Backbone as CSV, one residue per row, in Angstrom:
resi,resn,N_x,N_y,N_z,CA_x,CA_y,CA_z,C_x,C_y,C_z
1,UNK,28.338,2.669,7.108,26.765,3.385,7.245,26.732,4.634,7.732
2,UNK,26.727,5.515,7.166,27.320,7.103,7.368,26.409,7.636,8.862
3,UNK,27.048,8.468,9.430,26.699,8.835,10.708,25.978,9.836,10.854
4,UNK,25.343,10.510,9.713,24.461,11.440,9.392,23.253,10.849,8.245
5,UNK,23.109,9.234,8.556,22.321,8.928,7.870,20.676,9.077,8.216
6,UNK,19.801,9.720,7.607,18.279,9.490,7.664,17.972,8.143,9.096
7,UNK,17.559,8.721,10.099,16.733,7.816,10.985,15.545,7.365,10.269
8,UNK,14.794,8.267,9.833,13.290,7.657,9.648,13.127,7.233,7.952
9,UNK,12.692,5.748,8.019,12.663,5.082,6.992,11.444,4.841,6.399
10,UNK,11.476,5.479,5.098,9.492,5.601,4.433,9.624,4.226,3.902
11,UNK,8.577,3.661,4.571,8.078,2.301,3.565,6.724,2.860,2.986
12,UNK,6.572,3.998,2.297,6.026,4.616,1.427,6.666,5.779,0.817
13,UNK,7.258,5.939,-0.461,7.927,7.330,-0.660,7.292,8.824,-0.506
14,UNK,7.431,9.435,-0.095,7.162,10.625,-0.070,6.741,10.797,-1.153
15,UNK,7.197,10.712,-2.392,6.959,11.902,-3.561,5.559,11.054,-4.053
16,UNK,5.162,9.246,-3.577,4.009,9.290,-3.740,2.629,9.957,-2.640
17,UNK,3.092,10.015,-1.647,1.921,10.569,-0.737,1.810,12.031,-1.437
18,UNK,2.954,12.921,-1.840,2.363,14.289,-2.482,1.712,14.061,-3.435
19,UNK,1.454,13.475,-3.832,0.036,13.355,-5.062,-0.789,13.417,-4.327
20,UNK,-1.142,13.232,-2.781,-2.899,13.263,-2.174,-2.431,14.537,-1.044
21,UNK,-1.515,15.727,-1.468,-1.297,16.555,-0.864,-2.596,17.753,-0.174
22,UNK,-2.352,18.352,0.469,-3.590,19.501,1.020,-3.494,20.282,-0.098
23,UNK,-4.234,21.190,-0.659,-4.395,21.606,-1.415,-3.698,23.398,-1.287
24,UNK,-3.684,23.695,0.100,-2.729,25.395,0.619,-1.568,24.793,0.937
25,UNK,-1.237,23.183,1.041,0.278,22.648,1.746,0.733,21.718,1.114
26,UNK,1.671,21.682,0.132,2.216,20.526,-0.613,3.123,19.539,0.503
27,UNK,2.915,19.884,1.598,3.815,19.115,2.572,2.731,18.591,3.607
28,UNK,1.587,18.520,3.576,0.849,18.293,4.666,-0.170,17.148,3.177
29,UNK,-1.011,16.210,4.714,-2.036,15.465,4.188,-3.246,15.332,4.899
30,UNK,-4.193,15.559,4.555,-5.638,14.978,5.311,-5.790,13.561,5.461
31,UNK,-5.386,12.948,6.724,-5.150,11.349,7.174,-6.169,11.111,8.154
32,UNK,-6.699,9.444,8.127,-7.408,8.903,9.309,-6.424,8.369,9.844
33,UNK,-6.615,8.113,11.115,-6.178,6.902,11.926,-6.630,6.390,12.795
34,UNK,-6.759,5.342,13.308,-7.759,4.643,14.340,-6.730,4.521,15.704
35,UNK,-7.279,4.986,16.905,-6.879,4.622,17.942,-8.136,3.654,18.887
36,UNK,-7.895,2.287,18.707,-8.800,1.689,19.332,-10.258,1.710,18.777
37,UNK,-10.932,2.505,19.293,-12.723,2.640,19.349,-12.693,3.994,18.538
38,UNK,-11.467,4.448,18.406,-12.036,5.887,17.956,-10.922,6.070,16.284
39,UNK,-11.600,6.613,15.451,-10.930,7.321,14.227,-11.109,8.558,14.535
40,UNK,-9.721,8.983,14.128,-9.674,10.754,14.004,-8.708,11.421,12.449
41,UNK,-9.114,11.812,12.177,-9.013,12.786,11.006,-8.272,14.040,11.612
42,UNK,-6.861,14.692,10.554,-6.524,15.901,10.660,-5.406,16.005,9.886
43,UNK,-4.619,16.723,9.453,-3.742,16.822,8.911,-2.418,16.535,9.526
44,UNK,-1.639,15.881,8.408,-0.100,15.483,8.902,0.508,15.876,8.001
45,UNK,2.333,16.147,8.603,3.483,16.353,7.717,3.355,15.090,7.125
46,UNK,3.889,14.921,5.907,4.255,13.957,4.591,5.560,13.047,5.417
47,UNK,6.393,14.027,5.824,7.289,13.890,5.981,7.416,12.770,7.529
48,UNK,6.285,12.863,8.044,6.141,12.311,9.628,5.093,11.277,9.532
49,UNK,4.676,10.397,8.167,3.933,9.208,8.273,4.643,8.288,7.469
50,UNK,3.804,7.330,7.620,4.565,6.000,6.470,5.762,5.862,7.015
51,UNK,6.501,5.701,8.312,8.008,5.156,8.243,7.963,4.796,9.350
52,UNK,9.280,4.136,9.677,9.371,3.495,10.856,11.398,4.223,11.248
53,UNK,11.500,3.874,12.757,12.886,4.536,12.402,14.285,3.352,12.375
54,UNK,14.396,3.324,11.814,15.851,2.472,11.537,15.290,1.017,10.771
55,UNK,14.126,1.566,10.245,13.595,0.280,9.518,14.304,-0.821,8.490
56,UNK,15.300,-0.621,7.740,16.142,-0.630,6.819,17.538,-1.144,7.683
57,UNK,17.861,-0.834,8.640,19.469,-1.192,9.437,19.022,-2.722,9.716
58,UNK,20.214,-2.925,9.665,20.454,-4.225,10.152,21.922,-4.793,10.595
59,UNK,22.399,-5.511,10.873,23.571,-6.065,11.798,24.425,-7.134,10.473
60,UNK,25.673,-6.568,9.914,26.276,-7.248,9.229,27.037,-7.618,9.993
61,UNK,27.740,-9.007,10.268,28.457,-9.763,10.838,28.940,-8.623,11.807
62,UNK,28.616,-8.104,12.699,28.408,-7.200,14.038,29.086,-5.816,13.684
63,UNK,28.740,-5.294,12.096,28.912,-4.340,11.597,27.631,-3.401,11.632
64,UNK,27.060,-2.391,11.404,26.128,-1.454,11.062,25.659,-1.338,10.090
65,UNK,25.018,-1.800,9.162,24.387,-1.699,7.935,23.232,-0.971,7.341
66,UNK,23.141,-0.946,6.630,21.497,-0.058,5.914,21.672,-0.579,4.193
67,UNK,20.344,-0.615,3.898,19.391,-0.626,2.440,18.979,0.917,2.061
68,UNK,18.998,1.705,3.025,18.345,2.627,2.668,18.702,3.942,1.703
69,UNK,19.857,4.140,1.618,20.847,4.499,0.618,20.698,3.781,-1.038
70,UNK,20.805,2.490,-0.534,20.404,1.981,-1.924,18.886,2.110,-2.498
71,UNK,17.975,1.961,-1.590,16.596,1.402,-1.941,16.277,2.753,-2.523
72,UNK,17.074,4.243,-1.591,16.492,5.184,-2.759,17.538,5.670,-3.941
73,UNK,18.880,5.216,-4.094,19.453,5.163,-5.299,19.235,3.922,-6.319
74,UNK,18.743,3.180,-5.980,18.752,2.208,-7.303,16.835,1.789,-7.577
75,UNK,15.917,2.635,-6.711,14.707,2.577,-6.950,13.813,3.701,-7.104
76,UNK,13.927,4.255,-5.468,13.221,5.742,-5.726,13.250,6.478,-6.366
77,UNK,14.877,7.213,-6.511,15.093,8.234,-7.470,14.759,8.105,-8.889
78,UNK,15.809,6.822,-9.366,15.219,6.781,-10.958,13.964,6.727,-11.182
79,UNK,12.824,5.963,-10.344,11.402,5.826,-10.735,10.831,7.177,-10.639
80,UNK,11.005,8.285,-9.498,10.419,9.123,-9.150,10.706,10.528,-10.566
81,UNK,11.827,9.801,-11.572,12.539,10.653,-13.008,12.194,10.179,-13.670
82,UNK,11.585,9.307,-13.714,11.472,8.209,-15.446,9.900,9.204,-15.472
83,UNK,9.601,8.868,-17.162,8.146,9.055,-18.211,7.489,9.230,-17.425
84,UNK,7.049,7.526,-16.823,5.958,7.128,-15.960,5.729,8.397,-15.020
85,UNK,6.349,8.038,-14.051,5.888,8.994,-12.714,5.924,10.368,-12.959
86,UNK,6.853,10.859,-14.028,6.451,12.419,-14.645,5.400,12.786,-15.038
87,UNK,4.690,11.674,-15.955,3.052,11.788,-16.001,1.950,12.614,-15.174
88,UNK,2.067,10.814,-14.271,1.655,11.151,-12.875,2.200,12.689,-12.140
89,UNK,2.901,13.240,-11.730,3.675,14.099,-11.323,3.117,15.304,-11.698
90,UNK,2.915,15.450,-12.884,2.547,16.642,-13.474,1.223,16.551,-13.817
91,UNK,0.237,15.709,-13.157,-0.775,15.536,-13.477,-1.378,15.414,-14.690
92,UNK,-1.072,14.797,-15.695,-1.268,14.142,-17.039,-1.531,12.821,-17.220
93,UNK,-2.271,12.089,-16.027,-2.338,10.370,-16.174,-3.212,10.069,-17.495
94,UNK,-4.237,11.033,-17.936,-4.428,10.815,-19.241,-3.527,9.967,-20.141
95,UNK,-2.269,10.931,-20.199,-1.516,10.501,-20.898,-0.472,8.800,-21.015
96,UNK,-0.704,8.610,-19.834,-0.536,7.288,-19.546,-0.727,6.219,-20.324
97,UNK,-0.080,5.420,-21.135,-0.061,4.279,-21.924,0.344,3.266,-22.315
98,UNK,0.238,2.332,-23.100,1.317,0.930,-23.206,2.793,0.774,-22.424
99,UNK,3.185,1.936,-22.885,4.403,2.000,-22.304,4.715,2.324,-20.980
100,UNK,3.665,2.489,-20.123,3.669,2.419,-18.311,3.301,1.172,-18.186
101,UNK,3.004,-0.010,-19.068,2.532,-0.869,-17.862,3.346,-1.668,-17.344
102,UNK,4.044,-2.212,-17.715,5.258,-2.578,-16.556,5.953,-1.920,-15.672
103,UNK,6.148,-0.388,-16.130,6.392,0.152,-14.846,5.395,0.507,-13.693
104,UNK,4.294,1.025,-13.993,3.440,0.908,-13.214,2.973,-0.468,-12.379
105,UNK,3.285,-1.828,-12.814,3.200,-3.080,-12.171,4.043,-3.137,-11.514
106,UNK,5.474,-3.228,-11.790,6.867,-2.521,-10.836,6.431,-1.800,-9.825
107,UNK,6.665,-0.502,-9.897,5.512,0.538,-8.657,4.811,-0.048,-8.294
108,UNK,3.669,-0.931,-8.310,2.935,-1.120,-7.549,3.655,-2.586,-6.392
109,UNK,3.882,-3.045,-7.163,4.459,-4.584,-6.525,5.693,-3.910,-5.385
110,UNK,6.577,-2.818,-5.781,7.502,-2.350,-5.023,7.012,-1.902,-4.078
111,UNK,5.567,-1.628,-3.991,5.713,-0.563,-2.889,4.613,-2.051,-1.598
112,UNK,4.323,-2.803,-2.438,4.111,-3.874,-1.674,5.051,-4.661,-0.669
113,UNK,6.080,-4.932,-1.248,6.911,-5.785,-1.277,7.568,-4.885,-0.136
114,UNK,8.072,-3.384,-0.028,8.955,-2.667,0.529,7.659,-2.101,1.825
115,UNK,6.422,-2.424,2.188,5.779,-2.087,2.899,6.489,-2.554,4.322
116,UNK,5.620,-1.849,5.485,6.137,-2.421,6.539,5.156,-3.783,6.958
117,UNK,3.735,-3.133,6.350,3.126,-4.725,6.664,3.481,-5.877,6.321
118,UNK,4.431,-5.956,5.209,4.933,-7.625,4.542,5.772,-7.975,5.506
119,UNK,6.456,-7.123,6.263,7.498,-7.360,6.849,6.671,-7.665,8.642
120,UNK,5.626,-7.658,8.818,4.788,-8.042,9.675,3.902,-9.194,9.299
121,UNK,3.354,-9.311,8.340,3.006,-10.346,7.499,4.040,-11.551,8.073
122,UNK,4.898,-11.509,7.744,6.253,-12.548,7.526,6.475,-13.170,9.286
123,UNK,6.453,-12.269,9.708,6.770,-12.469,11.234,5.804,-13.165,11.602
124,UNK,3.888,-12.752,11.387,3.012,-13.118,12.090,3.005,-14.997,11.635
125,UNK,3.321,-14.816,10.225,2.947,-16.456,9.488,3.751,-17.123,10.276
126,UNK,5.322,-16.947,10.502,6.084,-17.693,11.252,5.903,-17.839,12.550
127,UNK,5.433,-17.349,13.277,4.990,-17.405,14.528,3.857,-18.374,14.388
128,UNK,2.966,-18.495,13.630,1.710,-19.511,13.305,2.716,-20.553,12.948
129,UNK,3.901,-20.476,12.165,4.513,-21.893,11.855,5.057,-22.929,13.292
130,UNK,5.244,-21.648,13.832,6.280,-22.391,15.226,5.534,-22.685,15.893
131,UNK,3.693,-22.710,15.784,3.036,-23.092,16.666,2.394,-24.210,15.727
132,UNK,2.844,-24.382,15.345,1.562,-25.331,14.075,0.366,-25.394,13.562
133,UNK,0.226,-24.157,13.217,-1.188,-23.619,12.789,-1.133,-23.697,11.429
134,UNK,0.088,-23.670,10.589,-0.034,-23.880,8.979,0.440,-25.219,8.504
135,UNK,0.613,-26.090,9.600,1.105,-27.375,8.691,0.656,-27.693,7.655
136,UNK,-1.070,-28.380,7.943,-1.547,-28.335,6.567,-1.677,-27.806,4.863
137,UNK,-1.110,-26.198,5.363,-1.161,-25.217,4.645,-0.168,-25.325,3.561
138,UNK,1.195,-25.771,3.845,2.506,-25.310,3.300,2.393,-26.018,2.389
139,UNK,3.201,-25.753,1.678,3.734,-25.987,0.413,5.629,-26.649,0.851
140,UNK,6.052,-27.120,0.340,7.872,-27.743,0.554,8.316,-26.180,0.586
141,UNK,8.183,-25.783,-0.405,8.969,-24.509,-0.465,8.973,-23.872,0.846
142,UNK,7.541,-23.175,1.196,6.857,-22.713,2.178,7.806,-23.272,3.691
143,UNK,7.720,-24.831,3.522,8.547,-25.430,4.664,9.683,-24.489,4.858
144,UNK,10.473,-25.211,3.610,11.898,-24.715,3.747,12.233,-22.979,4.141
145,UNK,11.270,-22.433,3.745,11.803,-20.989,3.964,11.141,-20.753,5.355
146,UNK,10.165,-21.202,6.020,10.363,-21.324,7.268,11.276,-21.379,8.071
147,UNK,11.843,-22.874,7.890,13.020,-23.661,8.853,14.171,-22.578,8.687
148,UNK,14.235,-22.343,7.484,15.508,-21.347,7.754,15.291,-20.018,8.002
149,UNK,13.912,-19.245,8.454,13.753,-18.128,8.751,14.041,-18.789,10.504
150,UNK,13.624,-20.027,11.011,13.769,-20.731,12.426,14.901,-20.474,12.777
151,UNK,16.094,-20.710,11.906,17.688,-20.441,11.912,18.464,-19.609,12.446
152,UNK,17.454,-18.601,12.267,18.297,-17.165,12.053,17.521,-15.986,12.403
153,UNK,17.807,-15.848,13.826,16.902,-14.841,14.710,16.820,-13.258,13.009
154,UNK,17.688,-12.817,12.057,17.852,-11.886,11.592,16.997,-11.833,9.992
155,UNK,16.612,-13.585,9.546,15.874,-13.977,8.315,14.979,-13.539,7.799
156,UNK,14.049,-13.063,8.912,12.417,-12.334,8.678,12.858,-11.181,7.735
157,UNK,13.527,-10.213,8.388,14.557,-9.058,8.237,15.102,-9.001,6.959
158,UNK,15.691,-10.210,7.071,17.096,-10.451,5.546,15.819,-10.602,4.159
159,UNK,14.857,-11.178,4.491,13.987,-11.209,3.356,13.090,-10.256,3.412
160,UNK,12.500,-9.453,3.961,11.975,-8.337,3.875,12.705,-7.113,2.968
161,UNK,14.202,-7.486,3.422,14.835,-6.471,2.401,15.127,-6.915,1.307
162,UNK,15.400,-7.885,1.329,15.421,-8.753,-0.567,14.129,-8.214,-1.397
163,UNK,13.061,-8.527,-0.595,11.815,-8.386,-1.174,12.001,-6.288,-1.885
164,UNK,12.440,-5.735,-0.815,12.533,-4.311,-0.782,13.506,-3.468,-2.035
165,UNK,14.382,-4.566,-2.232,15.299,-4.077,-3.303,15.205,-4.400,-4.454
166,UNK,14.336,-5.706,-4.339,14.499,-6.598,-5.906,13.896,-5.439,-6.927
167,UNK,14.349,-5.521,-8.092,13.910,-4.545,-9.287,13.822,-5.793,-10.569
168,UNK,13.895,-6.752,-10.709,13.701,-7.406,-11.618,12.212,-8.206,-11.344
169,UNK,11.215,-7.809,-12.387,10.027,-8.015,-12.421,9.414,-10.295,-12.740
170,UNK,8.849,-10.111,-11.865,8.669,-11.672,-11.848,8.119,-12.306,-13.415
171,UNK,8.276,-13.356,-13.765,7.735,-14.144,-14.749,6.595,-13.991,-15.526
172,UNK,5.482,-13.561,-14.650,4.164,-13.105,-15.103,3.893,-11.830,-15.641
173,UNK,5.107,-10.983,-15.221,5.105,-9.295,-15.962,4.541,-9.052,-17.297
174,UNK,4.757,-9.973,-18.197,4.399,-9.879,-19.274,2.766,-9.972,-19.637
175,UNK,2.264,-10.954,-18.930,0.681,-11.487,-18.866,0.053,-10.091,-18.084
176,UNK,0.720,-9.212,-17.733,-0.269,-8.563,-16.740,-1.287,-7.563,-17.384
177,UNK,-2.814,-7.274,-17.235,-3.228,-6.395,-17.616,-3.239,-5.036,-16.387
178,UNK,-2.880,-3.663,-17.270,-3.539,-2.655,-16.579,-4.518,-1.750,-16.680
179,UNK,-5.587,-1.568,-16.369,-6.306,-0.574,-16.734,-6.507,0.784,-15.727
180,UNK,-6.106,1.862,-16.371,-5.519,3.680,-15.682,-7.160,3.981,-16.153
181,UNK,-7.407,4.578,-14.934,-8.977,4.741,-14.333,-9.226,6.076,-14.336
182,UNK,-9.736,6.810,-14.240,-10.246,8.031,-13.919,-11.397,7.850,-13.117
183,UNK,-11.665,8.848,-12.248,-13.108,8.890,-11.568,-13.510,10.324,-10.851
184,UNK,-14.718,10.393,-11.400,-15.193,11.556,-10.912,-15.713,12.174,-9.409
185,UNK,-14.991,11.048,-8.440,-14.820,11.630,-6.942,-13.691,11.338,-6.546
186,UNK,-12.985,11.762,-5.397,-11.848,11.845,-5.020,-11.596,10.434,-4.408
187,UNK,-10.078,10.386,-5.118,-9.657,8.873,-4.403,-8.663,9.114,-2.825
188,UNK,-9.531,7.955,-2.417,-8.089,7.634,-1.143,-7.170,6.912,-1.474
189,UNK,-5.902,7.196,-0.590,-4.906,5.784,-0.488,-4.511,5.959,0.908
190,UNK,-3.287,5.381,1.151,-2.804,4.761,2.571,-1.510,4.816,2.736
191,UNK,-0.844,4.112,3.590,0.617,4.213,3.809,0.478,3.067,3.810
192,UNK,-0.247,1.643,3.008,-0.176,0.904,2.313,-1.285,0.912,0.674
193,UNK,-0.439,1.516,0.091,-1.296,2.012,-1.010,-1.541,0.941,-2.121
194,UNK,-1.030,-0.272,-2.570,-1.182,-1.467,-3.469,-2.359,-2.495,-2.566
195,UNK,-3.353,-2.174,-2.739,-4.678,-3.245,-2.205,-4.980,-4.463,-3.147
196,UNK,-4.776,-5.562,-2.519,-5.356,-6.222,-3.084,-7.101,-6.324,-3.176
197,UNK,-7.778,-6.799,-4.325,-9.250,-6.276,-4.489,-9.739,-8.232,-5.149
198,UNK,-9.212,-8.812,-5.599,-9.645,-9.931,-5.502,-8.287,-11.487,-5.739
199,UNK,-8.688,-12.630,-5.653,-7.866,-13.423,-5.785,-8.437,-15.360,-5.940
200,UNK,-7.743,-15.523,-6.686,-8.304,-17.165,-6.772,-8.745,-17.713,-5.989
201,UNK,-10.036,-18.234,-5.711,-10.369,-19.043,-4.989,-11.581,-17.985,-3.741
202,UNK,-11.509,-16.712,-3.738,-12.431,-16.199,-2.986,-13.445,-15.029,-4.143
203,UNK,-14.122,-15.043,-3.261,-15.663,-14.305,-4.107,-14.793,-12.719,-4.221
204,UNK,-14.656,-12.082,-5.556,-14.290,-10.351,-6.002,-15.635,-9.826,-5.336
205,UNK,-15.194,-8.486,-4.933,-16.171,-7.515,-4.849,-16.729,-6.905,-6.148
206,UNK,-16.248,-7.037,-7.307,-16.498,-6.970,-8.522,-17.317,-7.741,-9.461
207,UNK,-17.748,-9.064,-8.631,-18.133,-9.625,-9.170,-17.375,-11.601,-9.815
208,UNK,-18.198,-12.176,-10.118,-17.768,-13.617,-10.567,-16.440,-13.498,-11.401
209,UNK,-16.423,-12.261,-12.447,-15.842,-12.449,-13.493,-14.264,-11.998,-12.885
210,UNK,-14.186,-11.744,-11.734,-12.720,-11.422,-11.265,-12.315,-12.849,-10.237
211,UNK,-13.174,-13.673,-9.680,-12.639,-14.485,-9.273,-11.968,-15.692,-9.445
212,UNK,-11.608,-15.727,-10.328,-10.080,-16.173,-11.215,-8.953,-15.606,-10.908
213,UNK,-9.215,-14.540,-10.971,-8.242,-13.573,-11.008,-7.910,-12.925,-9.731
214,UNK,-5.755,-12.570,-10.277,-5.544,-11.401,-8.940,-5.405,-10.036,-9.352
215,UNK,-6.044,-9.280,-8.152,-6.266,-8.021,-8.987,-6.032,-6.917,-7.910
216,UNK,-5.030,-5.981,-8.014,-4.791,-5.190,-7.334,-5.057,-3.443,-8.092
217,UNK,-5.253,-2.771,-6.729,-5.649,-1.713,-7.146,-4.279,-0.416,-6.380
218,UNK,-3.970,0.610,-7.139,-3.229,1.933,-6.698,-3.600,2.910,-6.966
219,UNK,-3.574,3.783,-6.216,-4.617,5.001,-6.536,-3.208,5.807,-6.766
220,UNK,-3.441,6.714,-7.854,-1.946,7.295,-8.467,-2.366,8.713,-8.236
221,UNK,-2.978,9.528,-8.326,-3.585,10.423,-7.298,-5.419,11.142,-7.309
222,UNK,-5.758,11.581,-6.956,-6.727,12.496,-6.297,-7.888,11.690,-7.007
223,UNK,-7.723,11.544,-8.688,-8.826,10.902,-9.380,-8.545,10.060,-10.412
224,UNK,-7.325,9.662,-10.345,-6.752,8.437,-11.107,-6.201,7.800,-10.169
225,UNK,-6.327,6.067,-10.748,-5.787,5.344,-10.101,-5.960,4.019,-11.433
226,UNK,-5.137,2.946,-10.944,-4.954,1.828,-11.909,-5.495,0.301,-10.959
227,UNK,-6.096,-0.404,-11.599,-6.336,-2.032,-11.682,-4.831,-2.700,-12.355
228,UNK,-4.485,-3.193,-11.635,-3.867,-4.129,-11.929,-3.934,-5.837,-12.010
229,UNK,-4.140,-6.507,-12.980,-5.001,-7.319,-13.058,-3.729,-8.925,-13.467
230,UNK,-3.847,-9.983,-13.169,-3.041,-10.981,-13.041,-3.706,-12.323,-12.958
231,UNK,-3.488,-12.949,-14.369,-4.459,-14.132,-14.110,-4.931,-14.124,-15.655
232,UNK,-5.301,-13.021,-16.703,-6.069,-13.236,-17.628,-5.024,-12.926,-18.838
233,UNK,-5.325,-11.932,-19.848,-4.702,-11.622,-20.852,-4.000,-10.327,-20.677
234,UNK,-2.852,-9.987,-21.359,-2.130,-9.222,-21.051,-3.125,-8.104,-21.504
235,UNK,-2.716,-6.394,-21.256,-2.825,-5.256,-22.090,-2.927,-4.148,-21.141
236,UNK,-3.398,-3.221,-21.725,-3.434,-1.911,-21.278,-4.495,-0.768,-21.894
237,UNK,-5.549,-0.196,-20.903,-6.484,0.690,-21.394,-6.541,1.419,-20.565
238,UNK,-7.093,2.417,-20.879,-7.745,3.993,-20.342,-9.299,4.022,-20.016
239,UNK,-10.072,4.275,-18.604,-11.131,4.160,-18.670,-11.820,5.013,-17.497
240,UNK,-12.959,5.454,-18.164,-13.528,6.380,-17.183,-14.672,5.916,-16.465
241,UNK,-14.604,5.596,-14.695,-15.244,4.740,-13.669,-16.194,5.544,-13.273
242,UNK,-17.765,4.969,-13.500,-18.297,5.540,-12.314,-18.448,5.934,-10.928
243,UNK,-19.154,6.960,-10.106,-18.905,6.848,-8.926,-18.846,6.106,-7.940
244,UNK,-19.776,4.767,-8.179,-20.490,3.940,-7.485,-19.069,3.051,-7.332
245,UNK,-17.921,2.636,-8.219,-17.035,1.704,-8.522,-15.743,2.317,-7.666
246,UNK,-15.439,3.692,-7.898,-14.859,4.469,-7.134,-15.133,4.224,-5.418
247,UNK,-16.319,4.376,-4.874,-16.642,4.367,-3.770,-16.062,3.089,-3.436
248,UNK,-16.778,2.116,-3.948,-15.892,0.748,-3.416,-14.419,0.310,-3.037
249,UNK,-14.127,1.351,-4.359,-12.529,0.875,-4.109,-12.049,1.977,-2.453
250,UNK,-12.664,3.082,-2.344,-12.331,3.972,-1.242,-12.570,2.885,0.157
251,UNK,-13.885,2.489,-0.007,-13.955,1.584,1.190,-13.446,0.255,1.551
252,UNK,-12.643,-0.029,0.402,-11.413,-0.831,0.559,-10.386,-0.341,1.134
253,UNK,-10.231,1.393,1.131,-8.823,1.313,2.003,-9.474,1.993,3.375
254,UNK,-10.889,2.117,3.748,-11.073,2.307,5.143,-10.787,0.838,5.485
255,UNK,-11.566,-0.349,5.010,-10.922,-1.504,5.767,-10.166,-1.717,6.463
256,UNK,-9.462,-1.660,4.861,-7.826,-1.667,5.503,-7.143,-0.764,6.575
257,UNK,-7.389,0.303,6.580,-7.335,1.037,8.146,-7.693,0.474,9.244
258,UNK,-9.173,-0.329,9.126,-9.858,-0.511,10.150,-9.265,-1.809,10.968
259,UNK,-8.939,-2.669,9.880,-8.612,-4.100,10.085,-6.679,-3.902,10.901
260,UNK,-6.274,-2.662,10.225,-5.018,-2.831,11.125,-4.144,-2.776,10.248
261,UNK,-3.489,-3.056,8.627,-3.119,-3.223,7.390,-2.366,-2.019,7.290
262,UNK,-3.011,-0.755,7.530,-2.373,0.449,7.294,-2.733,1.687,8.001
263,UNK,-1.177,2.224,8.898,-1.425,3.130,10.045,-2.433,4.236,9.820
264,UNK,-2.459,4.892,8.429,-2.993,5.973,7.811,-3.500,5.669,6.454
265,UNK,-4.836,6.329,6.654,-5.186,6.617,4.918,-5.813,7.879,5.157
266,UNK,-4.755,8.072,3.381,-5.252,9.074,3.035,-6.090,9.961,2.329
267,UNK,-7.020,10.582,3.094,-8.309,11.024,2.267,-9.003,12.268,2.839
268,UNK,-9.467,13.005,1.888,-10.321,14.227,2.090,-11.417,14.296,1.369
269,UNK,-12.459,13.334,1.297,-13.711,13.485,0.020,-15.056,13.400,0.866
270,UNK,-16.114,13.599,0.159,-16.954,13.952,0.656,-18.546,13.256,1.251
271,UNK,-17.302,11.960,1.489,-18.478,10.435,1.711,-17.631,9.604,3.231
272,UNK,-16.853,10.186,3.802,-15.913,9.900,4.512,-16.789,9.673,5.783
273,UNK,-17.631,10.685,6.430,-18.894,10.698,7.429,-19.474,9.360,6.877
274,UNK,-19.842,9.650,5.803,-21.163,8.345,5.449,-20.374,7.112,5.543
275,UNK,-19.320,6.378,4.540,-18.400,5.191,5.312,-18.222,4.764,6.304
276,UNK,-17.684,5.911,7.389,-17.772,5.282,8.728,-18.669,5.330,9.392
277,UNK,-19.976,5.385,8.548,-21.021,4.923,9.471,-21.486,3.876,8.914
278,UNK,-21.137,3.642,8.076,-21.234,1.875,7.229,-20.154,0.929,7.729
279,UNK,-19.521,1.681,8.284,-18.264,0.775,9.022,-18.381,0.697,10.793
280,UNK,-19.836,1.090,11.015,-19.841,0.923,12.297,-19.138,2.258,13.323
281,UNK,-19.014,3.235,13.057,-18.838,4.435,13.566,-19.607,5.230,13.707
282,UNK,-19.481,6.097,14.701,-20.619,7.465,14.806,-19.749,8.469,15.116
283,UNK,-20.463,9.788,14.643,-19.471,10.845,14.453,-19.835,11.543,16.051
284,UNK,-18.462,11.949,16.399,-18.289,12.249,18.028,-18.053,13.733,17.997
285,UNK,-17.272,14.360,17.626,-16.987,15.631,17.951,-15.872,16.283,16.593
286,UNK,-16.287,17.475,16.066,-14.953,18.258,15.278,-13.574,18.666,15.909
287,UNK,-13.232,18.638,15.408,-11.783,19.365,15.755,-10.735,20.351,15.252
288,UNK,-9.921,21.750,15.607,-9.775,22.016,14.883,-9.261,22.029,13.272
289,UNK,-8.542,20.547,13.308,-8.667,20.576,11.737,-9.194,19.224,11.096
290,UNK,-10.026,18.492,11.879,-10.783,17.426,11.168,-11.948,16.966,11.644
291,UNK,-11.937,15.799,12.847,-13.160,15.124,13.215,-12.992,13.756,13.720
292,UNK,-13.772,13.163,14.603,-13.613,12.152,15.389,-14.864,11.443,15.205
293,UNK,-14.103,9.868,14.929,-15.568,8.900,15.253,-15.394,8.127,15.995
294,UNK,-16.221,7.672,16.554,-16.264,6.505,17.426,-17.116,5.047,17.098
295,UNK,-16.384,3.848,17.583,-17.227,2.940,17.537,-18.386,2.787,17.767
296,UNK,-19.603,2.186,17.046,-20.523,2.266,17.739,-20.612,0.641,18.705
297,UNK,-20.501,0.790,19.996,-20.396,-0.788,21.125,-22.604,-0.938,21.270
298,UNK,-22.707,-2.255,20.990,-23.757,-2.701,21.533,-24.159,-2.944,23.041
299,UNK,-25.328,-2.227,23.318,-25.827,-2.229,24.713,-25.554,-3.627,25.101
300,UNK,-24.780,-3.644,26.491,-24.758,-4.939,27.234,-26.523,-5.263,27.645
């Protein structure tokens, strides 16, 4: 590992976050972050968010090692230069087609696997396993995985690194349906941008039709996003979606922020105030670069 290697390891690519950059500064984004009972909006440098110091470093039998360089070389750089991302980065999402179906699925999946939230989830679930909370829920394969993690202090991070470096698509890739959507209102994103909207066994926010499907949403830029749908027929399509549907998806990013699975929400739209009030916050003050909202507390 080179002595001058970067210490800031981004778990969401900077080239992705630039699709939501401020109109007058391509290196900054308007973000919301939560500090306990306060939500603060303001400008942040893209370089300064969505990272964890030394996230990709590890000990290799006593020698320092890292996947940071390999991640950039094997995944980030190739994807940022391929045809699919060039269409998006050039503001030409309308030209996305069937040839982009698997690249979009692969990118959305990669954003999930490499995210800091994934590592935190593995560690949290393992802690629950050690206390016996998961005993009735686990499959034999999951028990074997937790036994392996328990045997090695670095195993959880090793599992995270393997996911981040995964380049092969799973067997379900051929059955993935991608629906690329254009919206009339600004779309939000976050530092954990691929959000799950439905899963078998849970009621979907989009109605009973989605209850048997696994569905994710990935914002592509301020006015385009993609539904990634598994569990139904494969396909690719484009659609214009109404403002109401876009607002439902935007609120999911807000819920994600408030429940703690994303440090920053990337957002600069006309409905932020209304949605924060919907979530139980009230306006506190205007700041030089944004605003503050405070959680409404019940009177004792």
